[in-house]
N, C-alpha and C positions, 0 to 999 in steps of 0.2 A: 558064315556071313557072303550073302548074296551081294556082289556088287555088278553096277552096270557095264556093259560092255564097252562105253567109252571111256571107262576109267584104266589107268596105269598105274603099277606098282613103281613108286620112285625111292631109292634110299635117300635120307635126308640129307647126306653130303652131297646130292645133286639137286637139291631145290633151288628154284630160282624165283625171284619178285615177279609177279603177275601170275604164277599157277595158283590155281583152285585146288585146295585141299577137301576133297569129299570124303574122307576117311581115314582113321588112324590105325595104327599096328595094336591098339589096345582100347578099352572103354573108353569113350569121352569123358565120364565121371571122374573126378580125380585129377583131372588134366587143367591146365591153365585157361584153355580155351572156352568161351562163353558160349558160342554156337557150334552146331554140328554142320561143317561146311563153312569156309572162308577163303579169301583171296590171300595171298601173302603180299602184303603190301609196305613191309617195312624189313630193315636188317634186324630189328628186334623180333620180328615174327620168325625170320629164319632161325635166329638162336634159339629161341623157344623150343621151336619143334626139333632143332638138334639136340636139346637137352632133354627132350621129352620122350621122343621115339626113335627108332631104328630106321623105320621105312614108313610112307605114306602112299595112300591112293590120291592121284591127281586126276580131275575133270579135265578131258582135254578139250570139250566143246566150251568149257569156261574159262580156258587159259589161251585166249587168242593172242597174247603178245609176248609170249616166252619164244627165245630161240631153242633149237634142239639141244637136248640135255648133253652137257659137258662133263668129261671127267675133271677138269679144271677148274670146276666151279669152287669146289671147296678153297681152292688155292685163291680165287678172286675174293671169296666171303673173307678169308683171313686178311687180305689187304685191305678191304673195308672194314675192318673189326671197328675201328674208331669213327665211323662214318656217322652223320646225324642219322638219329632215330626218327624216322618221319611219323607224324600223328597220321592216324587213321582218319581220313577225311570223309565223313558221311555228308558233305555238302552236296555233291554230283548225285550221290545214291538217292537223297530227299528229294533233289530236284526231278530225278528221274520216276521215284516211287509216289510221290505226291498227286498226280493227276489220277493214277490209278487208285488212290485213296480217297480222291473225290469223288469221282465216279461211283466208286462204291458205296459211298455214303449217300448220294442222290438216289442208288437203286435200293438202298434201305430204306429211305424216306418215302419213295414211290410204293414200295412193297407193303408197308405200313398203311398207307393211305388207301392202299388197293382193299385190304383187309377190313380198313375203317369203315369204307362207303359200300361193302359187300360186293366188291367186283373179283373178278377172276386173279388169281395170283400169278404173276409172270414169271414161272419157274426158270424157263430159259434164260431171261435176263438175270436172274440171281445166280444162275450155274456160269454165265459168262463173267460177270463182274468176281465171282468168287476165284474162277480159273485165273483170272489175270493177277487176283490177291497172291494165289497159289505161286505164281511166277515171279512175281514181286518180292515174296518173303523168302523163295529159295535163291533169288539172285542178291538180294540187299536185305538180308534179315534186320539189321540193327537198324536201318532207317524205315523200316515198315515197323518194327516197336515203337520207335519214336514217335512217328506219326499216330500211333493208336493211342498216345498219350494226349493227344488234342481233344480237348471236351468243351462243350456248350451245353450248359443246363438247359435250353429251351428245346433241344432236339436228343434228350438223353436216351430215349427207348431206341432210336434209329442208330445212334453211334454206339450205345451200347451192344447192339446186335452186331455192327460192323467190328468193333474192338474185340468182342469174344470171338467172332470168326478169325480175325487176326492172329490174336494169342494162341488161339485153338490149332491154327495151320502150323506157327512156330513150335508149338509143344508137340504136335503129332510128327512134326520132321524129326523134332530132337528123340521122340521115342522110335523112330525107324520106319515110319509109314512111308508108303510110296506115292508119286504124284496123285495119282487117280483116287488114293484113300484121302489124300490131304484135300482134294477138291470136295468130296462125300463129306468130309468133317468140316469144312468150311461153310458148306451149305446148312449143316446141322447150327452151326453157329449163328448164321444170319437168320435163322427160322425159328431158334429155340424158345424166343418170347414172343411170338406173335399173337399168341393168348392172351397178353396184356392188353390188347387193344379192345377186349372185352370186357376188362374190369373197370368199373367207374372211375373217372378221374378224381373224385372226392376221396376214394381211398386209395389209388394208385399214387397221388400226391399228398397225402395227408400229414402234415408236419409232426403230429404227435404219434403218440403209441395207438397202434390198431385194437379196436374192441375184438373180442374172440369171434363174433359175426363178421367183422371186417375183415379178418384174416383169414376165416374160411372162406369168402369170397376172394381173397389174394391168391389163396393156394389153389384155386379153381383154374387159374389163368392156363396151369399144365393140361387139365383137361380139355379146357376151350382150344389150346393149341393143337392138341390130338386130335380133335373133331374137325379143325378147320383144315389141316394138313392131309386128313385122311380122306377128305372131301375132293381131293386135287389127285388124279393118278398120276402127275407128271413128277409129285414130290417124292425123292426117294424115301423108303422105307425106313431107313437109318435115321432120317432128319424126323419122322412121325415119332420114332422111338424116343428119340433125345428129347423133343418137346415133351413127351409125356412123362419120362423119367429123371429128367436132370436135376430135381429137386430129393431124389431118393437118397438115403444114406447108406453106408456101409453096416451100421448098426442095425437096420432095418427099421430105424424110426423116421424114416423121411416120408414125403407124401407124393403122389395121393394115394398110393397103394401098400407103402410099407414093405418095398421090396427087400429081400435078403441082397447081399452083396454078389452072390453069383447069378443073380438075375437081372442085375443091372447092366446094361450094353456098356462095352468099354468107350465107345464116343460119348456116350452120355456121363460116365465117371470124369473123361476129359473136360467136356462143357461146363460140368459142375465147378470143378477149380477155377478154370479160367474166368467164369461167370461172377463166382465169389470173389475173386482177385479184383476185378474191375468195379464189382458193385462196392466194395469197401475201400478203394482208392478215389472213389466218385462223390461230388456232391449231391445230396440228395436232401428233399424236402424235410426229411425227417433227420438228418445227420450230415455234418462235414466229412468230406474225404479224407482219409487216412492215408500216412506215406505208405509207398511200397514196402518197406521194411516191416513196418506195422503189420500189411496184409498176409507178407509171407510169415510172418510169425503166429497170425492167427491160423493159417493153412496149415502150418506145422505142427501146432498143437492140436487140430482138429484130424489129422492123419490118422487111419484105421479107424475112426468113429463115424464121423461125417465124410470126409473125403478118403479115396482110393490113395494109399501111401506111395505107391510107386509113381504114381502121376505126380503127386505132391512133391517129391523128391526132384522129380525130373524138372518141374516148372521152377522150383527154386533155383536149379543148377541154370536152367533157361533165362530166368530173368537176373540174376546175381543181387549183390548186395547194393549196388548202386548203379543202377540202369540208366542210361541216357535219358534225359528230360526230367530226372528227378531233382527237386529244389533241395540244397544242403547249407548249413551254416558251417562256417569254419572256425578253427579254434582262435581266430583272429576277432571273431565278431561278423566278419563280412558274410554276405549270402551271394551264393552264385546257383548255377545250373549244371549238373553234370552233362557234359557232352562226350564222353567217351573214355576210353582206355585201353592201354596197350596190352597185348598176349602175355599174362604172366603178372599184371597188375591190377588186378580186378579191385582189390581194397585201396588203390592209389589212384583214383581217376583223375582225368582232366575236368578242371571247373571254369564255367565262364562266369568270373566273378561281375555281379550287376548292381550290388548295394554295398555301401560302405559300412563301418561298425556302428553307425547310428541308424542304419537300416534306411538310409535314402539313396537315391539313384547315382551313380559314378560312372566314369569311362569305363566301359568294359576291357577286362583283362583276362586272359587265359593264363590259369596256374595248373601246372602239371605236377600233381603231388606225388608222382612216380620219380620226380627228380628230387626230391626230399628239399621242398624250399623252407626257409628259416623265417620266422618273424623277426619284428624289430630286437626282441630279447634273445634271439638267438636260438629258440626254439623250434622245432619241426612243425610246420603247418599241417593240421589234419582235419578230417570231418568230425565236427563235435555233434551235428543232429542232422537227421533226415527229416525234411518237411514236408507236409500234404502239399497236393497240387494246388497253386492258386495262394500259396503262403507269402506274405506280404504284397499282396496285390500282383506278383509276378506272372506275367502271362508268357508262357513260353512258347506259343505259337507266333506272338509278336516277335519273339527274338528269331525264330525260325525265317519269319518272312523277310527280317533285315540282312538274312544271311549270315548270322553269326552261330550257327549251329555247330562249327567246330573251328579251330585254329586254320589260318590259311598258310 
């Protein structure tokens, strides 16, 4: 395991709030931690790390607020064992990350407009935007994935390209890619669907089932993308390959060339998974978006045939059962938005309740399921169902704008 020179090995007994954990002493899979790399933000984080590991590696560059390591830290922790477990607050992270997301979205729209009107693709602008996205995902992964859930039907293709880029960067990080590799992967995500600009809108946005001929034209977007990107010497070869091969399948039944699994580039396998996830969870002219949980189930069932199994399993681990921004109905009948969870409590998230049992707006209230709250009958409150984006008319971006992403 190669570790960066700025990381230091620290026994879990000497960890402090504010330290940034960049590596564990065991594989991330099977641990309670959703993301590979995170700041220690609560006493609960510390306890979970101590229960899970013997030592970890701390990134000194991203741990600016910690005092020198102290052998007495464990005693301090014992004294604060009954202290309040602080919520992981994404508010500041979202505020920091949002300008990056909005600029990248603008770049994506300009990129597609350039292709649409036959202008030169500004690859350096795409690289700059993606580089900022990589930095954002590395520093604030949860906030970046929250912003990836913001969707506007009128700008589907541009936002889809950006979301695929963000998901790919986060997944590449989970798979152990280095920053420069993540930047190239992000560029692949931004450019993977440029060929769709050459597909007629009446086919691209057709509300019904495509005819055989229309489907053939739709499939040609991979070839169009390949040709468009090949004509620009500044486009990374990997992005050209991904545009051409992101609809190939592990069983050799994909398009446009029916490549066997071993000939499909690894970056294309990553883009294929996140591309499908975003398509399934988004409203399209021909189908309503489905929940994240349903999308993950589709990916899981298609692992090894349509999608690379290792990539699918890593993505499921990354996204989790209840990702921030997901709309859920509780056992009480109330409806809310997932706003996060503590380490070790992935199945008991914090929920911002926004609708009452009659599905009418109500004063917002944060409910932390990890604290095992009870309903009026004395029964544990739990998640009854996961709903697709936009369910009950809920606009998660409106709540984000109100500053209610997380509890204060």
